[in-house]
Backbone atoms as SQL, in Angstrom:
CREATE TABLE atoms (id INTEGER PRIMARY KEY, chain TEXT, resi INTEGER, resn TEXT, atom TEXT, x REAL, y REAL, z REAL);
INSERT INTO atoms VALUES
  (1, 'A', 1, 'UNK', 'N', 2.163, -19.389, 26.881),
  (2, 'A', 1, 'UNK', 'CA', 2.842, -19.102, 26.463),
  (3, 'A', 1, 'UNK', 'C', 2.507, -19.114, 25.111),
  (4, 'A', 2, 'UNK', 'N', 2.274, -19.726, 24.793),
  (5, 'A', 2, 'UNK', 'CA', 1.656, -18.278, 22.756),
  (6, 'A', 2, 'UNK', 'C', 1.749, -17.685, 22.663),
  (7, 'A', 3, 'UNK', 'N', 1.382, -16.585, 23.432),
  (8, 'A', 3, 'UNK', 'CA', 1.471, -14.904, 23.952),
  (9, 'A', 3, 'UNK', 'C', 3.435, -15.119, 23.776),
  (10, 'A', 4, 'UNK', 'N', 4.340, -15.409, 24.822),
  (11, 'A', 4, 'UNK', 'CA', 5.339, -15.382, 24.754),
  (12, 'A', 4, 'UNK', 'C', 5.901, -15.742, 23.646),
  (13, 'A', 5, 'UNK', 'N', 5.695, -17.157, 23.403),
  (14, 'A', 5, 'UNK', 'CA', 6.131, -17.342, 21.970),
  (15, 'A', 5, 'UNK', 'C', 5.759, -15.662, 20.683),
  (16, 'A', 6, 'UNK', 'N', 5.394, -15.722, 20.209),
  (17, 'A', 6, 'UNK', 'CA', 4.805, -14.418, 19.343),
  (18, 'A', 6, 'UNK', 'C', 6.171, -12.954, 19.962),
  (19, 'A', 7, 'UNK', 'N', 6.279, -12.911, 21.390),
  (20, 'A', 7, 'UNK', 'CA', 6.697, -11.527, 21.855),
  (21, 'A', 7, 'UNK', 'C', 7.615, -12.199, 20.771),
  (22, 'A', 8, 'UNK', 'N', 8.835, -13.179, 21.477),
  (23, 'A', 8, 'UNK', 'CA', 10.509, -13.743, 20.960),
  (24, 'A', 8, 'UNK', 'C', 9.960, -13.185, 19.516),
  (25, 'A', 9, 'UNK', 'N', 9.127, -13.980, 18.340),
  (26, 'A', 9, 'UNK', 'CA', 9.352, -13.655, 17.538),
  (27, 'A', 9, 'UNK', 'C', 9.599, -12.267, 17.174),
  (28, 'A', 10, 'UNK', 'N', 8.603, -11.991, 17.323),
  (29, 'A', 10, 'UNK', 'CA', 8.461, -10.064, 17.475),
  (30, 'A', 10, 'UNK', 'C', 9.999, -9.383, 17.307),
  (31, 'A', 11, 'UNK', 'N', 10.699, -10.036, 19.170),
  (32, 'A', 11, 'UNK', 'CA', 11.418, -9.731, 19.498),
  (33, 'A', 11, 'UNK', 'C', 12.881, -9.625, 18.471),
  (34, 'A', 12, 'UNK', 'N', 13.070, -10.814, 18.121),
  (35, 'A', 12, 'UNK', 'CA', 13.732, -11.165, 17.270),
  (36, 'A', 12, 'UNK', 'C', 14.526, -10.699, 16.283),
  (37, 'A', 13, 'UNK', 'N', 13.275, -10.397, 15.452),
  (38, 'A', 13, 'UNK', 'CA', 12.705, -9.160, 14.377),
  (39, 'A', 13, 'UNK', 'C', 13.258, -8.372, 13.669),
  (40, 'A', 14, 'UNK', 'N', 13.040, -7.874, 15.263),
  (41, 'A', 14, 'UNK', 'CA', 12.577, -6.531, 14.906),
  (42, 'A', 14, 'UNK', 'C', 14.474, -6.496, 16.102),
  (43, 'A', 15, 'UNK', 'N', 14.710, -7.096, 16.922),
  (44, 'A', 15, 'UNK', 'CA', 16.873, -6.216, 16.736),
  (45, 'A', 15, 'UNK', 'C', 17.397, -6.785, 15.720),
  (46, 'A', 16, 'UNK', 'N', 16.556, -8.224, 14.739),
  (47, 'A', 16, 'UNK', 'CA', 17.632, -8.311, 13.486),
  (48, 'A', 16, 'UNK', 'C', 17.928, -7.374, 12.680),
  (49, 'A', 17, 'UNK', 'N', 16.377, -6.307, 12.301),
  (50, 'A', 17, 'UNK', 'CA', 15.989, -5.220, 11.403),
  (51, 'A', 17, 'UNK', 'C', 17.470, -4.220, 12.300),
  (52, 'A', 18, 'UNK', 'N', 17.197, -3.922, 13.504),
  (53, 'A', 18, 'UNK', 'CA', 17.782, -3.080, 13.680),
  (54, 'A', 18, 'UNK', 'C', 19.536, -3.424, 13.309),
  (55, 'A', 19, 'UNK', 'N', 18.933, -4.262, 13.119),
  (56, 'A', 19, 'UNK', 'CA', 20.947, -4.716, 13.759),
  (57, 'A', 19, 'UNK', 'C', 22.039, -4.606, 11.938),
  (58, 'A', 20, 'UNK', 'N', 21.444, -4.006, 11.399),
  (59, 'A', 20, 'UNK', 'CA', 20.669, -3.948, 9.842),
  (60, 'A', 20, 'UNK', 'C', 20.566, -5.076, 8.758),
  (61, 'A', 21, 'UNK', 'N', 20.305, -5.675, 9.288),
  (62, 'A', 21, 'UNK', 'CA', 20.092, -6.731, 7.998),
  (63, 'A', 21, 'UNK', 'C', 18.412, -6.692, 8.207),
  (64, 'A', 22, 'UNK', 'N', 17.583, -7.016, 6.881),
  (65, 'A', 22, 'UNK', 'CA', 15.866, -6.660, 6.847),
  (66, 'A', 22, 'UNK', 'C', 15.751, -7.988, 6.570),
  (67, 'A', 23, 'UNK', 'N', 14.321, -9.036, 6.745),
  (68, 'A', 23, 'UNK', 'CA', 14.219, -10.196, 6.469),
  (69, 'A', 23, 'UNK', 'C', 13.736, -9.727, 5.851),
  (70, 'A', 24, 'UNK', 'N', 14.039, -11.286, 4.851),
  (71, 'A', 24, 'UNK', 'CA', 13.601, -10.739, 3.006),
  (72, 'A', 24, 'UNK', 'C', 11.662, -11.505, 3.696),
  (73, 'A', 25, 'UNK', 'N', 10.541, -9.958, 2.816),
  (74, 'A', 25, 'UNK', 'CA', 9.394, -11.367, 2.639),
  (75, 'A', 25, 'UNK', 'C', 8.451, -11.323, 1.438),
  (76, 'A', 26, 'UNK', 'N', 8.300, -12.505, 1.815),
  (77, 'A', 26, 'UNK', 'CA', 7.687, -12.851, -0.136),
  (78, 'A', 26, 'UNK', 'C', 6.186, -13.291, 0.518),
  (79, 'A', 27, 'UNK', 'N', 5.676, -13.411, -0.249),
  (80, 'A', 27, 'UNK', 'CA', 4.387, -12.988, -0.734),
  (81, 'A', 27, 'UNK', 'C', 3.261, -15.418, -0.716),
  (82, 'A', 28, 'UNK', 'N', 2.510, -15.469, 0.146),
  (83, 'A', 28, 'UNK', 'CA', 2.095, -16.646, -0.385),
  (84, 'A', 28, 'UNK', 'C', 1.040, -17.166, -1.318),
  (85, 'A', 29, 'UNK', 'N', 1.144, -17.129, -2.413),
  (86, 'A', 29, 'UNK', 'CA', 2.254, -18.209, -2.627),
  (87, 'A', 29, 'UNK', 'C', 3.438, -18.191, -3.006),
  (88, 'A', 30, 'UNK', 'N', 3.820, -18.560, -3.241),
  (89, 'A', 30, 'UNK', 'CA', 5.387, -18.515, -3.389),
  (90, 'A', 30, 'UNK', 'C', 6.624, -19.929, -3.876),
  (91, 'A', 31, 'UNK', 'N', 7.962, -19.883, -5.095),
  (92, 'A', 31, 'UNK', 'CA', 7.681, -21.088, -5.338),
  (93, 'A', 31, 'UNK', 'C', 9.531, -20.377, -5.328),
  (94, 'A', 32, 'UNK', 'N', 10.331, -21.995, -5.375),
  (95, 'A', 32, 'UNK', 'CA', 11.066, -21.875, -5.534),
  (96, 'A', 32, 'UNK', 'C', 12.376, -20.235, -4.597),
  (97, 'A', 33, 'UNK', 'N', 12.289, -20.116, -3.543),
  (98, 'A', 33, 'UNK', 'CA', 12.820, -19.096, -3.196),
  (99, 'A', 33, 'UNK', 'C', 14.301, -19.673, -2.608),
  (100, 'A', 34, 'UNK', 'N', 14.946, -18.559, -2.702),
  (101, 'A', 34, 'UNK', 'CA', 15.574, -18.510, -2.226),
  (102, 'A', 34, 'UNK', 'C', 15.967, -18.132, -0.932),
  (103, 'A', 35, 'UNK', 'N', 15.991, -19.201, 0.520),
  (104, 'A', 35, 'UNK', 'CA', 16.970, -18.610, 1.372),
  (105, 'A', 35, 'UNK', 'C', 17.826, -18.927, 2.149),
  (106, 'A', 36, 'UNK', 'N', 18.108, -17.453, 3.329),
  (107, 'A', 36, 'UNK', 'CA', 19.558, -17.027, 3.231),
  (108, 'A', 36, 'UNK', 'C', 19.501, -17.051, 4.354),
  (109, 'A', 37, 'UNK', 'N', 19.769, -17.606, 5.248),
  (110, 'A', 37, 'UNK', 'CA', 19.375, -17.823, 6.888),
  (111, 'A', 37, 'UNK', 'C', 17.728, -17.404, 7.033),
  (112, 'A', 38, 'UNK', 'N', 17.337, -16.431, 6.425),
  (113, 'A', 38, 'UNK', 'CA', 15.673, -16.837, 7.333),
  (114, 'A', 38, 'UNK', 'C', 14.602, -16.051, 6.146),
  (115, 'A', 39, 'UNK', 'N', 13.543, -16.536, 6.511),
  (116, 'A', 39, 'UNK', 'CA', 12.482, -15.559, 4.988),
  (117, 'A', 39, 'UNK', 'C', 11.158, -16.035, 6.027),
  (118, 'A', 40, 'UNK', 'N', 10.352, -14.708, 6.057),
  (119, 'A', 40, 'UNK', 'CA', 8.976, -14.582, 5.900),
  (120, 'A', 40, 'UNK', 'C', 8.205, -14.475, 5.091),
  (121, 'A', 41, 'UNK', 'N', 6.737, -15.182, 5.033),
  (122, 'A', 41, 'UNK', 'CA', 5.915, -14.965, 4.135),
  (123, 'A', 41, 'UNK', 'C', 4.630, -15.262, 4.751),
  (124, 'A', 42, 'UNK', 'N', 4.135, -14.091, 3.867),
  (125, 'A', 42, 'UNK', 'CA', 2.346, -13.917, 3.979),
  (126, 'A', 42, 'UNK', 'C', 1.621, -13.866, 3.657),
  (127, 'A', 43, 'UNK', 'N', 0.415, -13.853, 3.015),
  (128, 'A', 43, 'UNK', 'CA', -0.199, -14.041, 2.088),
  (129, 'A', 43, 'UNK', 'C', -0.431, -12.621, 0.750),
  (130, 'A', 44, 'UNK', 'N', -0.350, -12.930, -0.409),
  (131, 'A', 44, 'UNK', 'CA', -0.200, -12.142, -1.440),
  (132, 'A', 44, 'UNK', 'C', -1.708, -11.082, -1.190),
  (133, 'A', 45, 'UNK', 'N', -2.557, -11.627, -1.248),
  (134, 'A', 45, 'UNK', 'CA', -3.603, -10.884, -0.761),
  (135, 'A', 45, 'UNK', 'C', -4.193, -11.020, 1.069),
  (136, 'A', 46, 'UNK', 'N', -4.133, -10.013, 1.875),
  (137, 'A', 46, 'UNK', 'CA', -5.851, -10.087, 3.603),
  (138, 'A', 46, 'UNK', 'C', -6.685, -10.226, 2.314),
  (139, 'A', 47, 'UNK', 'N', -7.551, -11.296, 2.610),
  (140, 'A', 47, 'UNK', 'CA', -9.096, -11.436, 2.534),
  (141, 'A', 47, 'UNK', 'C', -10.265, -11.206, 3.468),
  (142, 'A', 48, 'UNK', 'N', -10.739, -10.518, 3.737),
  (143, 'A', 48, 'UNK', 'CA', -12.139, -11.232, 4.164),
  (144, 'A', 48, 'UNK', 'C', -11.822, -12.361, 5.174),
  (145, 'A', 49, 'UNK', 'N', -12.236, -12.818, 6.479),
  (146, 'A', 49, 'UNK', 'CA', -12.138, -14.022, 6.692),
  (147, 'A', 49, 'UNK', 'C', -12.990, -14.155, 6.168),
  (148, 'A', 50, 'UNK', 'N', -12.833, -16.497, 6.647),
  (149, 'A', 50, 'UNK', 'CA', -13.644, -17.074, 5.650),
  (150, 'A', 50, 'UNK', 'C', -14.996, -16.878, 6.458),
  (151, 'A', 51, 'UNK', 'N', -16.455, -16.596, 6.189),
  (152, 'A', 51, 'UNK', 'CA', -17.213, -16.909, 7.172),
  (153, 'A', 51, 'UNK', 'C', -18.153, -18.794, 6.380),
  (154, 'A', 52, 'UNK', 'N', -17.300, -19.590, 5.959),
  (155, 'A', 52, 'UNK', 'CA', -17.476, -21.170, 6.430),
  (156, 'A', 52, 'UNK', 'C', -16.836, -21.680, 7.432),
  (157, 'A', 53, 'UNK', 'N', -16.024, -21.295, 8.010),
  (158, 'A', 53, 'UNK', 'CA', -14.778, -21.353, 8.115),
  (159, 'A', 53, 'UNK', 'C', -14.493, -22.493, 7.985),
  (160, 'A', 54, 'UNK', 'N', -14.290, -22.841, 6.633),
  (161, 'A', 54, 'UNK', 'CA', -13.385, -24.245, 6.034),
  (162, 'A', 54, 'UNK', 'C', -11.975, -24.473, 6.720),
  (163, 'A', 55, 'UNK', 'N', -12.274, -25.256, 7.196),
  (164, 'A', 55, 'UNK', 'CA', -10.193, -25.545, 7.134),
  (165, 'A', 55, 'UNK', 'C', -9.274, -25.491, 5.644),
  (166, 'A', 56, 'UNK', 'N', -8.399, -24.741, 5.892),
  (167, 'A', 56, 'UNK', 'CA', -7.168, -25.139, 5.055),
  (168, 'A', 56, 'UNK', 'C', -5.695, -25.192, 5.402),
  (169, 'A', 57, 'UNK', 'N', -4.963, -25.649, 4.804),
  (170, 'A', 57, 'UNK', 'CA', -3.780, -26.005, 5.296),
  (171, 'A', 57, 'UNK', 'C', -2.624, -24.945, 4.163),
  (172, 'A', 58, 'UNK', 'N', -1.921, -24.451, 5.370),
  (173, 'A', 58, 'UNK', 'CA', -0.814, -24.495, 4.351),
  (174, 'A', 58, 'UNK', 'C', 0.705, -24.868, 4.416),
  (175, 'A', 59, 'UNK', 'N', 1.097, -25.288, 3.538),
  (176, 'A', 59, 'UNK', 'CA', 2.170, -26.269, 2.938),
  (177, 'A', 59, 'UNK', 'C', 3.548, -26.065, 2.597),
  (178, 'A', 60, 'UNK', 'N', 4.594, -25.937, 3.097),
  (179, 'A', 60, 'UNK', 'CA', 6.330, -25.589, 3.001),
  (180, 'A', 60, 'UNK', 'C', 6.630, -27.010, 2.698),
  (181, 'A', 61, 'UNK', 'N', 7.332, -26.543, 1.852),
  (182, 'A', 61, 'UNK', 'CA', 8.425, -28.220, 0.622),
  (183, 'A', 61, 'UNK', 'C', 9.767, -26.727, 0.594),
  (184, 'A', 62, 'UNK', 'N', 10.752, -27.736, 1.540),
  (185, 'A', 62, 'UNK', 'CA', 12.557, -27.377, 0.920),
  (186, 'A', 62, 'UNK', 'C', 13.494, -28.283, -0.024),
  (187, 'A', 63, 'UNK', 'N', 14.013, -27.766, -0.675),
  (188, 'A', 63, 'UNK', 'CA', 14.192, -28.068, -1.463),
  (189, 'A', 63, 'UNK', 'C', 15.952, -27.382, -1.463),
  (190, 'A', 64, 'UNK', 'N', 17.137, -28.642, -0.841),
  (191, 'A', 64, 'UNK', 'CA', 18.440, -28.530, -1.020),
  (192, 'A', 64, 'UNK', 'C', 18.855, -29.271, -1.006),
  (193, 'A', 65, 'UNK', 'N', 20.332, -29.714, -1.125),
  (194, 'A', 65, 'UNK', 'CA', 21.039, -30.744, -0.784),
  (195, 'A', 65, 'UNK', 'C', 20.733, -31.468, 0.411),
  (196, 'A', 66, 'UNK', 'N', 21.310, -33.163, 0.382),
  (197, 'A', 66, 'UNK', 'CA', 20.262, -33.947, 1.105),
  (198, 'A', 66, 'UNK', 'C', 21.558, -33.778, 2.324),
  (199, 'A', 67, 'UNK', 'N', 20.384, -34.022, 3.620),
  (200, 'A', 67, 'UNK', 'CA', 20.828, -33.702, 4.862),
  (201, 'A', 67, 'UNK', 'C', 20.232, -31.848, 5.119),
  (202, 'A', 68, 'UNK', 'N', 20.326, -31.786, 4.490),
  (203, 'A', 68, 'UNK', 'CA', 19.769, -30.177, 4.820),
  (204, 'A', 68, 'UNK', 'C', 18.302, -30.023, 5.655),
  (205, 'A', 69, 'UNK', 'N', 17.915, -29.092, 5.851),
  (206, 'A', 69, 'UNK', 'CA', 17.095, -28.819, 7.033),
  (207, 'A', 69, 'UNK', 'C', 16.390, -26.996, 7.095),
  (208, 'A', 70, 'UNK', 'N', 15.292, -27.201, 7.555),
  (209, 'A', 70, 'UNK', 'CA', 14.897, -25.809, 8.201),
  (210, 'A', 70, 'UNK', 'C', 14.163, -25.948, 8.701),
  (211, 'A', 71, 'UNK', 'N', 13.787, -25.149, 9.826),
  (212, 'A', 71, 'UNK', 'CA', 13.134, -24.691, 10.914),
  (213, 'A', 71, 'UNK', 'C', 11.825, -24.031, 10.304),
  (214, 'A', 72, 'UNK', 'N', 10.460, -24.438, 11.261),
  (215, 'A', 72, 'UNK', 'CA', 10.276, -23.341, 10.440),
  (216, 'A', 72, 'UNK', 'C', 8.671, -23.795, 11.278),
  (217, 'A', 73, 'UNK', 'N', 8.128, -22.677, 11.484),
  (218, 'A', 73, 'UNK', 'CA', 7.060, -21.754, 12.172),
  (219, 'A', 73, 'UNK', 'C', 6.080, -21.070, 11.938),
  (220, 'A', 74, 'UNK', 'N', 4.675, -21.182, 12.076),
  (221, 'A', 74, 'UNK', 'CA', 3.144, -21.108, 11.046),
  (222, 'A', 74, 'UNK', 'C', 3.092, -20.288, 12.325),
  (223, 'A', 75, 'UNK', 'N', 2.287, -18.908, 11.911),
  (224, 'A', 75, 'UNK', 'CA', 1.653, -18.083, 13.404),
  (225, 'A', 75, 'UNK', 'C', 0.254, -17.319, 12.046),
  (226, 'A', 76, 'UNK', 'N', -0.186, -16.276, 13.208),
  (227, 'A', 76, 'UNK', 'CA', -1.502, -15.989, 12.753),
  (228, 'A', 76, 'UNK', 'C', -0.763, -14.777, 12.737),
  (229, 'A', 77, 'UNK', 'N', -1.184, -14.009, 11.955),
  (230, 'A', 77, 'UNK', 'CA', -1.136, -12.534, 11.381),
  (231, 'A', 77, 'UNK', 'C', -1.944, -11.859, 12.998),
  (232, 'A', 78, 'UNK', 'N', -3.054, -11.878, 13.297),
  (233, 'A', 78, 'UNK', 'CA', -3.690, -11.407, 14.310),
  (234, 'A', 78, 'UNK', 'C', -2.888, -11.222, 16.199),
  (235, 'A', 79, 'UNK', 'N', -1.518, -12.153, 15.262),
  (236, 'A', 79, 'UNK', 'CA', -0.360, -12.628, 16.630),
  (237, 'A', 79, 'UNK', 'C', -1.176, -13.031, 18.190),
  (238, 'A', 80, 'UNK', 'N', -1.471, -14.948, 17.685),
  (239, 'A', 80, 'UNK', 'CA', -2.403, -14.754, 18.665),
  (240, 'A', 80, 'UNK', 'C', -1.692, -16.377, 19.209),
  (241, 'A', 81, 'UNK', 'N', -1.167, -16.882, 17.542),
  (242, 'A', 81, 'UNK', 'CA', -0.476, -18.290, 17.376),
  (243, 'A', 81, 'UNK', 'C', -0.198, -18.278, 16.380),
  (244, 'A', 82, 'UNK', 'N', 1.504, -19.529, 16.979),
  (245, 'A', 82, 'UNK', 'CA', 2.304, -19.658, 16.970),
  (246, 'A', 82, 'UNK', 'C', 2.570, -21.617, 17.061),
  (247, 'A', 83, 'UNK', 'N', 2.592, -22.077, 15.270),
  (248, 'A', 83, 'UNK', 'CA', 2.761, -23.794, 15.272),
  (249, 'A', 83, 'UNK', 'C', 3.150, -23.563, 14.946),
  (250, 'A', 84, 'UNK', 'N', 4.379, -25.067, 15.519),
  (251, 'A', 84, 'UNK', 'CA', 5.778, -25.398, 15.590),
  (252, 'A', 84, 'UNK', 'C', 6.763, -24.835, 17.092),
  (253, 'A', 85, 'UNK', 'N', 7.988, -24.477, 16.351),
  (254, 'A', 85, 'UNK', 'CA', 9.000, -25.049, 15.421),
  (255, 'A', 85, 'UNK', 'C', 8.713, -25.974, 15.114),
  (256, 'A', 86, 'UNK', 'N', 9.218, -26.657, 13.627),
  (257, 'A', 86, 'UNK', 'CA', 9.503, -27.501, 12.614),
  (258, 'A', 86, 'UNK', 'C', 10.022, -27.946, 12.154),
  (259, 'A', 87, 'UNK', 'N', 10.751, -28.972, 12.364),
  (260, 'A', 87, 'UNK', 'CA', 12.249, -29.116, 11.529),
  (261, 'A', 87, 'UNK', 'C', 12.091, -29.731, 9.960),
  (262, 'A', 88, 'UNK', 'N', 12.136, -28.974, 8.560),
  (263, 'A', 88, 'UNK', 'CA', 11.936, -29.418, 7.406),
  (264, 'A', 88, 'UNK', 'C', 12.749, -30.267, 6.605),
  (265, 'A', 89, 'UNK', 'N', 13.071, -30.939, 6.335),
  (266, 'A', 89, 'UNK', 'CA', 14.251, -31.362, 6.133),
  (267, 'A', 89, 'UNK', 'C', 13.750, -31.193, 3.699),
  (268, 'A', 90, 'UNK', 'N', 15.452, -31.305, 3.530),
  (269, 'A', 90, 'UNK', 'CA', 14.704, -31.159, 1.579),
  (270, 'A', 90, 'UNK', 'C', 14.773, -32.349, 1.414),
  (271, 'A', 91, 'UNK', 'N', 13.602, -32.049, 0.433),
  (272, 'A', 91, 'UNK', 'CA', 12.520, -32.527, 0.249),
  (273, 'A', 91, 'UNK', 'C', 11.181, -33.212, 0.763),
  (274, 'A', 92, 'UNK', 'N', 11.405, -32.670, 1.926),
  (275, 'A', 92, 'UNK', 'CA', 10.373, -32.522, 2.214),
  (276, 'A', 92, 'UNK', 'C', 8.802, -31.543, 1.988),
  (277, 'A', 93, 'UNK', 'N', 7.970, -32.161, 2.383),
  (278, 'A', 93, 'UNK', 'CA', 7.484, -30.929, 2.672),
  (279, 'A', 93, 'UNK', 'C', 6.109, -31.247, 4.183),
  (280, 'A', 94, 'UNK', 'N', 5.823, -30.057, 4.576),
  (281, 'A', 94, 'UNK', 'CA', 5.348, -29.902, 5.863),
  (282, 'A', 94, 'UNK', 'C', 3.985, -29.336, 5.544),
  (283, 'A', 95, 'UNK', 'N', 2.672, -29.773, 6.102),
  (284, 'A', 95, 'UNK', 'CA', 1.184, -29.103, 6.193),
  (285, 'A', 95, 'UNK', 'C', 0.601, -29.568, 6.919),
  (286, 'A', 96, 'UNK', 'N', 0.618, -27.603, 7.705),
  (287, 'A', 96, 'UNK', 'CA', -0.269, -27.475, 8.802),
  (288, 'A', 96, 'UNK', 'C', -1.554, -26.948, 8.530),
  (289, 'A', 97, 'UNK', 'N', -2.690, -27.707, 9.335),
  (290, 'A', 97, 'UNK', 'CA', -4.217, -27.008, 9.242),
  (291, 'A', 97, 'UNK', 'C', -3.716, -26.206, 9.599),
  (292, 'A', 98, 'UNK', 'N', -4.694, -24.983, 9.331),
  (293, 'A', 98, 'UNK', 'CA', -4.534, -23.933, 9.945),
  (294, 'A', 98, 'UNK', 'C', -6.619, -23.058, 10.155),
  (295, 'A', 99, 'UNK', 'N', -6.837, -22.119, 10.566),
  (296, 'A', 99, 'UNK', 'CA', -8.754, -22.005, 10.945),
  (297, 'A', 99, 'UNK', 'C', -8.500, -20.630, 9.754),
  (298, 'A', 100, 'UNK', 'N', -9.790, -20.124, 10.061),
  (299, 'A', 100, 'UNK', 'CA', -10.076, -18.952, 8.697),
  (300, 'A', 100, 'UNK', 'C', -9.389, -18.028, 9.000),
  (301, 'A', 101, 'UNK', 'N', -8.772, -18.165, 10.407),
  (302, 'A', 101, 'UNK', 'CA', -7.793, -16.139, 10.650),
  (303, 'A', 101, 'UNK', 'C', -6.554, -16.033, 8.981),
  (304, 'A', 102, 'UNK', 'N', -5.947, -15.607, 8.629),
  (305, 'A', 102, 'UNK', 'CA', -4.776, -15.293, 7.987),
  (306, 'A', 102, 'UNK', 'C', -3.441, -15.816, 8.117),
  (307, 'A', 103, 'UNK', 'N', -2.669, -16.365, 8.103),
  (308, 'A', 103, 'UNK', 'CA', -1.367, -17.019, 8.497),
  (309, 'A', 103, 'UNK', 'C', -0.149, -16.742, 7.986),
  (310, 'A', 104, 'UNK', 'N', 1.004, -16.724, 8.892),
  (311, 'A', 104, 'UNK', 'CA', 2.240, -16.466, 7.864),
  (312, 'A', 104, 'UNK', 'C', 3.122, -17.535, 8.304),
  (313, 'A', 105, 'UNK', 'N', 4.209, -17.735, 7.337),
  (314, 'A', 105, 'UNK', 'CA', 5.139, -18.532, 7.746),
  (315, 'A', 105, 'UNK', 'C', 6.728, -18.527, 7.513),
  (316, 'A', 106, 'UNK', 'N', 7.548, -18.413, 9.122),
  (317, 'A', 106, 'UNK', 'CA', 9.327, -17.636, 9.418),
  (318, 'A', 106, 'UNK', 'C', 9.460, -19.394, 8.859),
  (319, 'A', 107, 'UNK', 'N', 10.912, -19.250, 8.223),
  (320, 'A', 107, 'UNK', 'CA', 11.796, -19.781, 7.405),
  (321, 'A', 107, 'UNK', 'C', 13.172, -19.807, 8.241),
  (322, 'A', 108, 'UNK', 'N', 13.468, -20.827, 8.972),
  (323, 'A', 108, 'UNK', 'CA', 15.213, -20.221, 8.831),
  (324, 'A', 108, 'UNK', 'C', 16.322, -21.643, 8.890),
  (325, 'A', 109, 'UNK', 'N', 16.960, -21.236, 8.020),
  (326, 'A', 109, 'UNK', 'CA', 17.932, -22.547, 7.695),
  (327, 'A', 109, 'UNK', 'C', 18.988, -21.817, 7.851),
  (328, 'A', 110, 'UNK', 'N', 20.370, -22.782, 7.590),
  (329, 'A', 110, 'UNK', 'CA', 22.341, -22.288, 8.424),
  (330, 'A', 110, 'UNK', 'C', 22.631, -22.856, 6.252),
  (331, 'A', 111, 'UNK', 'N', 21.107, -23.794, 5.853),
  (332, 'A', 111, 'UNK', 'CA', 21.746, -24.639, 4.542),
  (333, 'A', 111, 'UNK', 'C', 21.727, -23.559, 3.558),
  (334, 'A', 112, 'UNK', 'N', 21.746, -23.936, 2.633),
  (335, 'A', 112, 'UNK', 'CA', 22.113, -23.425, 0.961),
  (336, 'A', 112, 'UNK', 'C', 21.003, -24.074, 0.398),
  (337, 'A', 113, 'UNK', 'N', 19.052, -23.760, 0.888),
  (338, 'A', 113, 'UNK', 'CA', 18.104, -24.391, 0.892),
  (339, 'A', 113, 'UNK', 'C', 16.990, -23.715, -0.506),
  (340, 'A', 114, 'UNK', 'N', 15.746, -24.027, -0.468),
  (341, 'A', 114, 'UNK', 'CA', 14.746, -23.002, -1.259),
  (342, 'A', 114, 'UNK', 'C', 13.895, -23.369, -0.189),
  (343, 'A', 115, 'UNK', 'N', 12.581, -22.787, -0.673),
  (344, 'A', 115, 'UNK', 'CA', 10.993, -22.944, -0.131),
  (345, 'A', 115, 'UNK', 'C', 10.051, -22.802, -1.224),
  (346, 'A', 116, 'UNK', 'N', 9.139, -24.082, -0.848),
  (347, 'A', 116, 'UNK', 'CA', 7.586, -23.582, -1.601),
  (348, 'A', 116, 'UNK', 'C', 7.400, -23.496, -0.760),
  (349, 'A', 117, 'UNK', 'N', 5.962, -22.091, -0.632),
  (350, 'A', 117, 'UNK', 'CA', 4.975, -22.041, 0.222),
  (351, 'A', 117, 'UNK', 'C', 3.492, -21.328, -0.423),
  (352, 'A', 118, 'UNK', 'N', 2.699, -22.419, 0.467),
  (353, 'A', 118, 'UNK', 'CA', 1.282, -22.483, -0.462),
  (354, 'A', 118, 'UNK', 'C', -0.131, -22.722, 0.790),
  (355, 'A', 119, 'UNK', 'N', -0.783, -22.827, 0.380),
  (356, 'A', 119, 'UNK', 'CA', -1.601, -22.807, 0.577),
  (357, 'A', 119, 'UNK', 'C', -3.042, -24.113, 0.007),
  (358, 'A', 120, 'UNK', 'N', -3.614, -24.482, 0.905),
  (359, 'A', 120, 'UNK', 'CA', -4.448, -25.140, 0.005),
  (360, 'A', 120, 'UNK', 'C', -5.867, -25.038, 1.088),
  (361, 'A', 121, 'UNK', 'N', -6.754, -26.628, 0.291),
  (362, 'A', 121, 'UNK', 'CA', -7.807, -26.145, 1.038),
  (363, 'A', 121, 'UNK', 'C', -8.812, -25.711, 0.931),
  (364, 'A', 122, 'UNK', 'N', -10.495, -24.557, 2.124),
  (365, 'A', 122, 'UNK', 'CA', -10.932, -23.177, 1.876),
  (366, 'A', 122, 'UNK', 'C', -11.437, -22.948, 0.472),
  (367, 'A', 123, 'UNK', 'N', -12.068, -21.591, 0.336),
  (368, 'A', 123, 'UNK', 'CA', -12.181, -21.227, -0.063),
  (369, 'A', 123, 'UNK', 'C', -11.066, -20.363, -1.539),
  (370, 'A', 124, 'UNK', 'N', -10.239, -19.942, -0.505),
  (371, 'A', 124, 'UNK', 'CA', -9.842, -19.020, -1.573),
  (372, 'A', 124, 'UNK', 'C', -8.167, -18.925, -2.533),
  (373, 'A', 125, 'UNK', 'N', -7.968, -20.473, -2.591),
  (374, 'A', 125, 'UNK', 'CA', -6.140, -21.486, -2.778),
  (375, 'A', 125, 'UNK', 'C', -6.960, -22.203, -3.290),
  (376, 'A', 126, 'UNK', 'N', -5.500, -22.180, -5.155),
  (377, 'A', 126, 'UNK', 'CA', -6.537, -22.756, -5.999),
  (378, 'A', 126, 'UNK', 'C', -5.166, -24.347, -5.897),
  (379, 'A', 127, 'UNK', 'N', -4.403, -24.335, -4.703),
  (380, 'A', 127, 'UNK', 'CA', -3.169, -25.017, -4.860),
  (381, 'A', 127, 'UNK', 'C', -2.169, -24.999, -5.120),
  (382, 'A', 128, 'UNK', 'N', -1.603, -25.982, -5.986),
  (383, 'A', 128, 'UNK', 'CA', 0.495, -26.086, -6.057),
  (384, 'A', 128, 'UNK', 'C', -0.095, -26.661, -7.013);
């Protein structure tokens, strides 16, 4: 089932790209990023695996008007796992525990929102 979700996300990304719309991609960490329909976030630096296997978290905060929300999926860059979708309302922060692999975040919203995306925990991130 997880493999199917990854394939569906890739298919959606490819079909959107082929229709002339590029999916904006931003580094993690990023703050106050305007999301126009969707945004993809990937680590600014892809480092070697964390040999201590310390748990880390990816955090997503949505900013917008009251009632605005976004759908958020957290996916491993190796393509094996997709976590979510999660619904995150404006003013809320989603925190998802992830393992030592590299992870990305996809955000979809039809509202005028901004997003903060950052890692916490583990060895490589200072947090927000």
